[in-house]
DOFI-736917 format. One line per field, with one value per residue (C-alpha): residue in three letters; chain; x, y, z. Coordinates in steps of 0.02 Angstrom, whole numbers, plus 50000, padded with zeros to 5 digits. Example, Ala and Ser with C-alpha at 12.3 -4.5 7.8 and 13.67 -1.06 7.14 Angstrom:
<pts>
code <- Ala|Ser
unit <- A|A
east <- 50615|50684
north <- 49775|49947
up <- 50390|50357
</pts>
This chain:
<pts>
code <- Met|Thr|Val|Lys|Ala|Phe|Arg|Arg|Ile|Ala|Gln|Arg|Tyr|Trp|Asp|Asp|Leu|Leu|Arg|Gly|Glu|Ile|Leu|Asn|Glu|Ala|Phe|Leu|Arg|Ala|Leu|Ile|Gly|Pro|Val|Gly|Ile|Val|Ile|Gly|Leu|Met|Ile|Ala|Glu|Arg|Leu|Phe|Ala|Pro|Ile|Leu|Pro|Tyr|Gly|Arg|Gly|Leu|Ser|Val|Leu|Tyr|Val|Leu|Pro|Ile|Trp|Phe|Ala|Ala|Lys|Thr|Gly|Gly|Arg|Leu|Val|Gly|Ile|Thr|Thr|Val|Ile|Ala|Val|Leu|Ala|Ala|Phe|Gln|Ile|Thr|Thr|Pro|Ala|Glu|Lys|Pro|Phe|Met|Ala|Thr|Leu|Leu|Gln|Phe|Val|Ile|Phe|Thr|Thr|Leu|Met|Leu|Gly|Phe|Glu|Gly|Met|Glu|Lys|Arg|Leu|Glu|Ser|Val|Thr|His|Gln|Ala|Asp|Thr|Asp|Ala|Leu|Thr|Gly|Leu|Leu|Asn|Arg|Arg|Ala|Phe|Thr|Met|Gln|Gly|Arg|Lys|Ala|Leu|Gly|Lys|Cys|Ile|Ala|Glu|Lys|Gln|Asp|Ala|Ala|Val|Leu|Leu|Phe|Asp|Cys|Asp|Lys|Phe|Lys|Gln|Ile|Asn|Asp|Ile|His|Gly|His|Lys|Ala|Gly|Asp|Gln|Ala|Leu|Thr|Ile|Leu|Ala|His|Ala|Leu|Glu|Leu|Cys|Ala|Gln|Glu|Gly|Asp|Val|Val|Ser|Arg|Leu|Gly|Gly|Asp|Glu|Phe|Val|Val|Leu|Leu|Thr|Glu|Ser|Asp|Ser|Ile|Gly|Thr|Gly|Phe|Tyr|Leu|Thr|Asn|Val|Arg|Arg|Met|Leu|Ala|Glu|Ala|Ser|Gln|Ser|Leu|Pro|Phe|Glu|Ile|Ala|Val|Ser|Val|Gly|Val|Ala|Arg|Phe|Gly|His|Asp|Gly|Arg|Ser|Leu|Asp|Ala|Leu|Met|Thr|Ala|Ala|Asp|Glu|Ala|Met|Phe|Arg|Asn|Lys|Asn|Glu|Ala|Arg|Ala|Ala|Val|Thr|Ile|Lys|Ser|Ile|Ala|Glu|Ser|His|Arg|Ser|Gln|Asn|Leu|Gly
unit <- A|A|A|A|A|A|A|A|A|A|A|A|A|A|A|A|A|A|A|A|A|A|A|A|A|A|A|A|A|A|A|A|A|A|A|A|A|A|A|A|A|A|A|A|A|A|A|A|A|A|A|A|A|A|A|A|A|A|A|A|A|A|A|A|A|A|A|A|A|A|A|A|A|A|A|A|A|A|A|A|A|A|A|A|A|A|A|A|A|A|A|A|A|A|A|A|A|A|A|A|A|A|A|A|A|A|A|A|A|A|A|A|A|A|A|A|A|A|A|A|A|A|A|A|A|A|A|A|A|A|A|A|A|A|A|A|A|A|A|A|A|A|A|A|A|A|A|A|A|A|A|A|A|A|A|A|A|A|A|A|A|A|A|A|A|A|A|A|A|A|A|A|A|A|A|A|A|A|A|A|A|A|A|A|A|A|A|A|A|A|A|A|A|A|A|A|A|A|A|A|A|A|A|A|A|A|A|A|A|A|A|A|A|A|A|A|A|A|A|A|A|A|A|A|A|A|A|A|A|A|A|A|A|A|A|A|A|A|A|A|A|A|A|A|A|A|A|A|A|A|A|A|A|A|A|A|A|A|A|A|A|A|A|A|A|A|A|A|A|A|A|A|A|A|A|A|A|A|A|A|A|A|A|A|A|A|A|A|A|A|A|A|A|A|A|A|A|A|A|A
east <- 49831|49706|49519|49493|49576|49483|49320|49360|49400|49239|49136|49205|49174|48993|48960|49035|48925|48773|48809|48826|49013|49062|48936|48975|49045|49226|49231|49167|49284|49434|49377|49386|49568|49588|49433|49488|49652|49566|49453|49604|49701|49549|49541|49726|49712|49580|49681|49846|49795|49872|50037|50055|50170|50111|49933|49983|49898|49933|49889|50038|49999|49833|49938|49946|49766|49774|49934|49855|49699|49797|49902|49761|49599|49633|49580|49396|49441|49575|49458|49333|49471|49521|49339|49352|49511|49433|49288|49406|49499|49334|49294|49464|49531|49401|49465|49422|49383|49304|49269|49448|49532|49442|49464|49660|49668|49567|49689|49834|49779|49707|49869|49957|49838|49870|50057|50052|49938|50062|50208|50116|50071|50264|50308|50185|50249|50433|50384|50289|50430|50550|50440|50390|50473|50485|50453|50304|50228|50235|50317|50504|50597|50616|50436|50379|50481|50394|50221|50240|50292|50144|50021|50083|50080|49899|49871|49954|49849|49685|49728|49709|49802|49947|50063|50209|50230|50394|50386|50528|50491|50543|50664|50678|50856|50797|50652|50783|50918|50796|50660|50755|50746|50580|50509|50578|50508|50343|50346|50383|50244|50110|50170|50158|49984|49923|49998|49918|49744|49727|49770|49640|49634|49765|49877|50059|50130|50310|50452|50603|50720|50766|50626|50586|50415|50349|50163|50108|49928|49829|49675|49721|49731|49801|49633|49644|49824|49794|49649|49765|49902|49771|49707|49884|49931|49772|49799|49980|49928|49794|49921|50047|49930|49950|50148|50284|50348|50270|50265|50277|50326|50415|50326|50383|50256|50284|50132|50136|50148|50198|50356|50395|50320|50408|50418|50606|50580|50439|50544|50680|50573|50481|50643|50700|50536|50539|50714|50672|50527|50620|50763|50635|50548|50711|50754|50582|50606|50772|50715|50579|50695|50805|50656|50592|50764|50780|50602|50641|50806|50706|50577|50719
north <- 49369|49246|49248|49146|49273|49415|49320|49297|49480|49527|49402|49473|49651|49602|49506|49656|49769|49662|49654|49838|49835|49944|50090|50144|50307|50230|50165|50338|50432|50329|50348|50541|50555|50430|50492|50673|50631|50559|50708|50818|50729|50745|50931|50946|50847|50963|51118|51071|50972|51090|51080|50903|50803|50685|50694|50570|50669|50621|50435|50379|50484|50383|50253|50383|50366|50174|50172|50299|50192|50029|50120|50203|50115|49929|49816|49870|50050|50002|49912|50058|50176|50067|50079|50273|50269|50170|50290|50435|50352|50334|50517|50592|50470|50355|50203|50141|49969|50020|49843|49775|49928|49938|49758|49765|49925|49840|49693|49813|49929|49786|49707|49866|49891|49717|49741|49899|49822|49675|49809|49899|49746|49695|49872|49863|49695|49757|49915|49810|49692|49845|49922|49764|49663|49491|49405|49504|49586|49749|49917|49917|50072|50162|50148|50186|50352|50394|50350|50416|50584|50587|50531|50651|50795|50761|50754|50928|50998|50931|50975|50795|50708|50591|50478|50374|50202|50106|49926|49813|49627|49579|49433|49408|49336|49218|49159|49126|49042|48932|48885|48923|49048|48980|49023|49198|49220|49162|49288|49436|49372|49368|49539|49612|49538|49611|49787|49786|49714|49839|49995|50088|50156|50300|50220|50166|50003|49953|49833|49939|49786|49651|49651|49835|49897|50062|50132|50297|50324|50461|50543|50469|50561|50497|50395|50318|50280|50194|50091|50034|49982|49890|49793|49746|49687|49583|49500|49461|49385|49279|49220|49175|49053|48928|48950|48887|49065|49241|49381|49547|49717|49868|50025|50207|50336|50501|50621|50755|50927|50876|50767|50838|50910|50806|50622|50604|50704|50591|50434|50492|50529|50373|50277|50360|50328|50150|50113|50213|50096|49938|49989|50036|49866|49777|49871|49833|49644|49653|49738|49609|49463|49531|49558|49383|49311|49400|49342|49159|49178|49249|49105|48990
up <- 48515|48458|48413|48566|48682|48602|48635|48818|48839|48754|48856|49017|48965|48922|49085|49190|49097|49126|49313|49322|49362|49216|49221|49394|49467|49485|49311|49231|49337|49281|49104|49108|49081|48934|48839|48873|48792|48653|48623|48639|48502|48386|48409|48381|48222|48156|48208|48145|47991|47865|47935|47983|47868|47733|47795|47942|48075|48254|48245|48337|48485|48514|48604|48747|48810|48794|48895|49021|49034|49067|49200|49297|49253|49222|49079|49067|49060|48932|48818|48823|48782|48636|48575|48591|48491|48355|48344|48339|48192|48089|48113|48082|47961|47883|47799|47620|47694|47865|47937|47894|47948|48119|48152|48128|48226|48368|48368|48370|48504|48614|48602|48658|48801|48864|48850|48945|49074|49098|49118|49247|49346|49343|49394|49543|49592|49597|49683|49812|49845|49865|49995|50095|50236|50169|50328|50394|50238|50321|50253|50268|50347|50183|50133|50305|50296|50134|50182|50355|50302|50186|50317|50451|50323|50292|50478|50497|50350|50419|50606|50669|50813|50776|50877|50838|50930|50929|50985|51031|51063|51241|51264|51079|51092|51227|51117|50975|51084|51175|51046|50887|50747|50676|50838|50834|50661|50721|50865|50743|50621|50766|50827|50648|50627|50790|50745|50581|50631|50768|50658|50566|50390|50363|50496|50441|50511|50470|50530|50553|50561|50690|50820|50806|50733|50721|50699|50651|50719|50628|50699|50865|51031|51194|51220|51048|51076|51237|51154|51018|51140|51248|51096|51036|51215|51228|51053|51102|51271|51184|51055|51190|51273|51134|51119|51229|51249|51288|51166|51249|51200|51265|51181|51172|51122|51045|51021|50878|50942|51116|51071|50895|50742|50607|50585|50624|50780|50839|50799|50900|51044|51030|51027|51181|51272|51224|51282|51446|51477|51433|51559|51696|51672|51685|51850|51912|51881|51958|52120|52123|52107|52248|52365|52328|52364|52531|52579|52540|52639|52784|52777|52777
</pts>
């Protein structure tokens, strides 16, 4: 950790303070936990000072609020917590040379804070990769199950409507066979974008695998569900105009309470509805083709 790096951190901290990005409600709320731990450690040191070995106090435990700040609040909260820890050290264990001691402690604790921050970012990156579909950027099946159950539980607790929509890309194999796998990937990416763009905050969108997608709509009744489907189909139709193939979907809808009361039950009901709709559409196309064939024969 160099003087230049510390100067850069201090400058960013000061700039954010002047812009009002530090002393706001979110920052103060994030600071409550770390500062609370610092105050708790100070009180504990006072109470247990007579029985602590060799007069060392609880110095090593002051790493905890710094770690907690880096994990939950980010760098600015971390730097502020470091300052709070330094102030606590001055109160509980004043040094003979306070300036040098404080400077050394600042270097050590700031280095620890930056290390904790880096670890948290790497952990978040690994978790994101584990939960995300590589092609579309949507949640994968495992992540959908976890987040979907949580979102559905919230809907149940707040007595809100919810629906599970299962999507299957029509003629996806034909797109791959005729136009190539890059075209197939493009179709999936466009479909994923449409599903996500039409969703609202609180909805959960996922690619289950292959050409199957699922959406959990929260706070959505039958009218809201229909509105969502209309928007998705409109976006797919607009995207298809500039492509050498059409992107269309078969959909199965399962409404909470009517088709099931758990995520698994709704997924099963939506899957059955999707395949039923897909087969009915194929049958309708077949009947239409036969009728057109008979009509052309009669004209001939």
